[in-house]
C-alpha positions in Angstrom: -37.8 27.0 -26.1 -35.3 24.4 -26.8 -34.8 23.3 -30.4 -35.8 19.7 -31.1 -32.2 19.0 -32.3 -30.8 20.2 -29.0 -33.4 18.0 -27.1 -32.1 15.0 -29.5 -28.5 15.7 -28.6 -29.2 15.9 -24.9 -31.1 12.6 -25.0 -28.2 10.9 -27.0 -25.7 12.4 -24.5 -27.7 11.1 -21.6 -27.9 7.6 -23.3 -24.2 7.7 -23.9 -23.5 8.5 -20.1 -25.8 5.7 -19.1 -24.0 3.3 -21.4 -20.5 4.3 -20.1 -21.7 3.8 -16.6 -23.1 0.3 -17.6 -19.5 -0.4 -18.7 -18.3 -0.8 -15.1 -21.0 -3.4 -14.5 -20.1 -5.3 -17.6 -16.3 -5.2 -16.8 -17.2 -6.2 -13.3 -18.4 -9.5 -14.6 -14.8 -10.5 -15.6 -12.5 -8.3 -13.4 -13.3 -7.8 -9.8 -12.8 -4.5 -7.9 -10.9 -2.2 -10.3 -13.8 0.4 -10.8 -11.3 3.4 -10.4 -9.1 2.0 -13.2 -12.2 1.5 -15.4 -13.3 5.0 -14.8 -9.8 6.3 -15.7 -10.0 4.2 -19.0 -13.4 5.7 -19.8 -12.0 9.3 -19.2 -9.1 8.4 -21.5 -11.5 7.5 -24.2 -13.4 10.7 -23.9 -10.2 12.8 -23.8 -8.7 10.8 -26.7 -5.7 10.2 -24.3 -3.4 7.4 -23.6 -3.0 5.6 -20.2 -0.1 4.2 -18.3 -1.2 1.1 -16.0 1.3 0.4 -13.3 1.0 -2.7 -11.0 2.8 -5.9 -10.3 2.4 -8.9 -12.6 -0.9 -10.8 -12.3 -3.4 -8.1 -11.3 -5.5 -8.5 -14.4 -4.3 -5.5 -16.3 -4.3 -7.1 -19.7 -7.7 -8.8 -19.0 -9.1 -5.5 -17.9 -8.2 -3.8 -21.3 -9.3 -6.8 -23.4 -12.8 -6.8 -21.6 -13.1 -3.0 -22.1 -12.6 -3.5 -25.9 -15.1 -6.2 -26.1 -17.7 -4.1 -24.1 -17.2 -1.1 -26.5 -17.0 -3.2 -29.7 -13.4 -1.8 -30.4 -10.7 -3.5 -32.3 -8.0 -4.6 -29.9 -4.3 -5.6 -30.3 -1.8 -6.6 -27.8 2.0 -6.3 -28.1 4.3 -7.8 -25.7 7.4 -5.5 -25.5 10.7 -7.4 -25.3 14.3 -6.3 -25.4 14.7 -7.4 -29.2 11.4 -5.9 -30.3 12.0 -3.6 -33.4 10.2 -0.2 -34.2 8.8 -2.0 -37.4 7.3 -4.8 -35.3 5.1 -2.2 -33.8 4.3 0.3 -36.6 4.6 -2.1 -39.6 7.0 -2.2 -42.4 7.6 -2.5 -46.1 7.6 -6.1 -47.4 8.8 -7.2 -50.8 6.0 -8.8 -52.8 7.6 -11.3 -55.4 4.5 -11.5 -57.4 4.3 -7.8 -58.3 8.1 -7.2 -57.7 7.1 -4.2 -55.4 7.3 -3.3 -51.9 3.9 -3.5 -50.1 3.2 -2.1 -46.6 2.2 -4.6 -43.9 0.4 -2.6 -41.2 1.7 -3.2 -37.7 -0.4 -3.8 -34.6 -0.6 0.1 -33.9 -3.4 0.0 -36.6 -6.3 -0.7 -34.2 -8.4 1.2 -31.7 -7.3 0.0 -28.4 -3.7 -1.1 -28.2 -2.2 -2.7 -25.1 1.5 -2.2 -24.9 2.6 -4.8 -22.4 5.7 -4.1 -20.3 6.6 -1.1 -22.2 9.6 -0.5 -20.0 11.2 -3.8 -21.1 11.9 -2.5 -24.7 14.8 -0.2 -25.7 14.3 3.6 -26.2 14.1 3.4 -30.1 11.1 1.0 -30.0 9.5 3.1 -27.2 10.0 6.2 -29.4 8.3 4.6 -32.4 5.3 3.9 -30.2 5.3 7.2 -28.5 5.5 9.0 -31.9 2.4 7.0 -33.2 0.6 8.0 -29.9 1.3 11.8 -30.5 0.9 12.0 -34.2 -1.9 9.3 -34.6 -0.2 8.4 -37.8 2.8 6.4 -39.0 5.2 7.5 -41.6 6.5 4.8 -44.0 8.8 5.7 -46.8 7.7 9.3 -46.3 4.1 8.5 -46.6 1.8 9.3 -43.6 -0.6 6.6 -42.8 -3.4 7.5 -40.4 -4.4 5.4 -37.5 -8.0 4.5 -36.8 -10.2 6.7 -34.7 -10.4 6.2 -31.7 -6.8 5.1 -31.3 -5.7 4.7 -27.5 -2.8 3.1 -26.0 -2.8 1.4 -22.7 0.8 0.7 -21.7 1.6 -1.4 -18.7 4.7 -1.3 -16.7 5.9 -3.2 -13.8 7.2 -1.1 -10.9 10.7 0.0 -11.5 12.4 -2.5 -9.0 12.4 -5.2 -11.6 15.5 -6.0 -13.4 16.2 -5.5 -17.1 13.9 -2.5 -17.7 14.3 0.8 -19.7 12.7 3.5 -17.7 10.6 5.8 -19.9 12.0 9.4 -19.9 10.0 12.1 -18.3 9.4 14.0 -21.5 7.7 10.7 -22.8 5.7 10.1 -19.7 4.2 13.5 -20.2 2.5 12.1 -23.3 0.2 9.9 -21.2 -2.9 11.4 -20.1 -3.3 9.4 -16.9 -1.2 7.0 -14.8 -3.5 4.5 -13.1 -2.2 2.2 -10.4 -3.7 -1.3 -10.5 -3.4 -2.5 -6.9 -3.6 -5.9 -5.4 -7.1 -6.8 -4.3 -8.2 -6.7 -0.6 -8.9 -10.0 1.0 -12.6 -10.1 0.5 -12.3 -9.4 -3.2 -9.4 -11.9 -3.6 -11.8 -14.5 -2.2 -14.2 -13.5 -4.7 -11.7 -14.0 -7.5 -10.8 -17.5 -6.3 -14.4 -18.4 -5.9 -15.0 -17.5 -9.5 -12.1 -19.6 -10.7 -13.2 -22.5 -8.6 -16.7 -22.3 -10.4 -14.9 -22.6 -13.7 -14.3 -19.1 -14.8 -12.1 -18.9 -17.9 -10.4 -15.4 -18.4 -9.7 -16.3 -22.0 -13.4 -16.7 -22.7 -15.0 -13.2 -23.1 -18.1 -14.4 -24.6 -20.3 -13.5 -21.6 -19.4 -9.8 -22.1 -22.2 -7.9 -23.8 -21.4 -4.8 -26.0 -22.9 -1.9 -24.0 -21.7 1.0 -26.1 -19.9 1.6 -29.5 -18.4 4.4 -31.7 -21.8 6.3 -31.8 -21.9 6.6 -28.0 -18.3 7.6 -27.7 -18.9 10.3 -30.2 -22.0 11.6 -28.5 -20.2 11.5 -25.2 -17.3 13.6 -26.5 -19.7 16.0 -27.8 -21.2 16.4 -24.4 -17.8 16.7 -22.7 -17.0 19.6 -25.3 -20.0 21.5 -24.1 -19.1 21.4 -20.4 -18.3 25.0 -19.1 -15.2 26.0 -17.2 -15.2 29.2 -15.2 -12.3 31.5 -15.0 -12.0 30.8 -11.2 -11.6 27.0 -12.0 -9.1 27.7 -14.8 -7.2 29.9 -12.1 -7.4 27.0 -9.7 -5.8 24.6 -12.2 -3.0 27.0 -12.9 -2.4 27.5 -9.2 -2.2 23.7 -8.6 0.3 23.2 -11.5 2.2 26.3 -10.4 2.7 24.9 -6.9 4.2 21.8 -8.3 7.0 23.9 -9.7 7.6 25.6 -6.4 7.4 22.5 -4.3 10.7 21.8 -2.4 10.1 18.1 -2.7 10.0 18.1 -6.5 12.9 18.6 -9.0 10.5 18.7 -11.9 7.0 20.3 -11.8 4.1 19.9 -14.2 4.4 21.3 -17.6 1.8 23.4 -19.4 0.7 20.2 -21.3 0.0 18.7 -17.8 -2.3 21.7 -17.1 -4.4 21.3 -20.3 -4.6 17.5 -19.5 -5.9 18.4 -16.0 -8.5 20.6 -17.7 -9.6 17.8 -20.1 -9.9 15.2 -17.6 -11.8 17.4 -15.0 -14.3 18.2 -17.8 -14.8 14.6 -18.7 -15.2 13.8 -14.9 -17.9 16.6 -14.6 -19.7 15.3 -17.6 -19.7 11.7 -16.3 -21.0 13.1 -13.1 -24.0 14.7 -14.9 -22.9 18.3 -14.7 -22.6 20.8 -17.4 -19.8 22.8 -15.5 -16.6 22.1 -13.9 -16.2 22.5 -10.1 -12.9 22.5 -8.1 -14.0 19.1 -6.7 -13.7 17.7 -10.3 -10.2 19.1 -10.6 -9.3 17.6 -7.1 -10.8 14.2 -8.2 -8.6 13.9 -11.3 -5.4 15.7 -10.0 -3.5 12.6 -8.8 -4.1 10.3 -11.7 -3.3 13.2 -14.2 -0.3 14.6 -12.5 1.4 11.8 -10.7 3.6 10.8 -13.6 4.5 14.3 -14.6 6.4 15.2 -11.6 10.0 14.0 -10.4 10.8 13.8 -6.8 14.1 15.1 -5.5 16.4 12.1 -4.4 16.4 13.5 -0.7 12.7 13.7 -0.6 12.5 10.0 -1.8 15.0 9.0 0.9 12.7 10.6 3.3 10.0 8.3 2.0 7.9 11.0 -0.1 6.0 9.9 -3.0 4.3 11.7 -6.0 0.8 11.1 -4.7 1.7 12.4 -1.2 3.1 15.6 -2.6 0.1 16.3 -4.9 -2.1 15.6 -1.8 -0.3 18.2 0.2 -0.6 20.7 -2.7 -4.3 20.1 -3.0 -4.6 20.9 0.8 -2.5 24.0 0.5 -3.9 25.7 -2.6 -6.8 27.8 -1.8 -10.1 26.6 -3.5 -12.1 29.2 -5.3 -15.3 29.9 -3.5 
């Protein structure tokens, strides 16, 4: 017999799952055709992970994150990273108050739930490091005093593809701190016609008043509790380790996935299983999340790049080669 409390919890978790599914529909009112990116952002929220969004300018990366914050009733801030941005501009700084003759802490934009770090690769390493430290520690040290960031705290960092001039590429060790890397692509012809049609009818991307809140902190907490109960069999753990191990042996890669990458793939696969309505992880869940979780954690050898290889292709090859547990 199930305990009434357990039944309540199960009902709450089902409600949370339905709410997070409704999120796609709500965001679809504003942003056309980025379902995969929305799913990725939801998984990051469930795993308390950060996301790297890559795509050319103008594909609605900023709008997507703003709409997500509105639909989840989360506090949202945006920072445009520029070459002259200082670490204190991100984390906050001590300001002298003439009235009290004391220094007072003025909180920076990291004190929020959802931080959009726009064009993170346009700012020098010192400022990048300040943000990455806040992401890792979930706190900011000011004058030796730790100040905790709100929960949830998630960074969605956008970067334009590397070909652009005047960028500071994020080092591999820091890319590893992002749970997922999502590619925000250009829309296909039909969807682009849909976008223009909306604008022709008077759609204003700055006005998000039409976005209804579909979930909030309570649903996110229930969802995370659900994800924590998803079971992972030994054979699936072995499968994750084999995939990660294969990236370290691959002749196309000079850098394979670290153990942190393996734990990230475990978290994302569990979240995906829960969103799919299952209480256990299958190898297919691992496969579904492998590209987005691992693509930024590997580095291609220069000769493989010259031959036209890319990270996604190498990971695809590994998924095809590693035996799937039966």
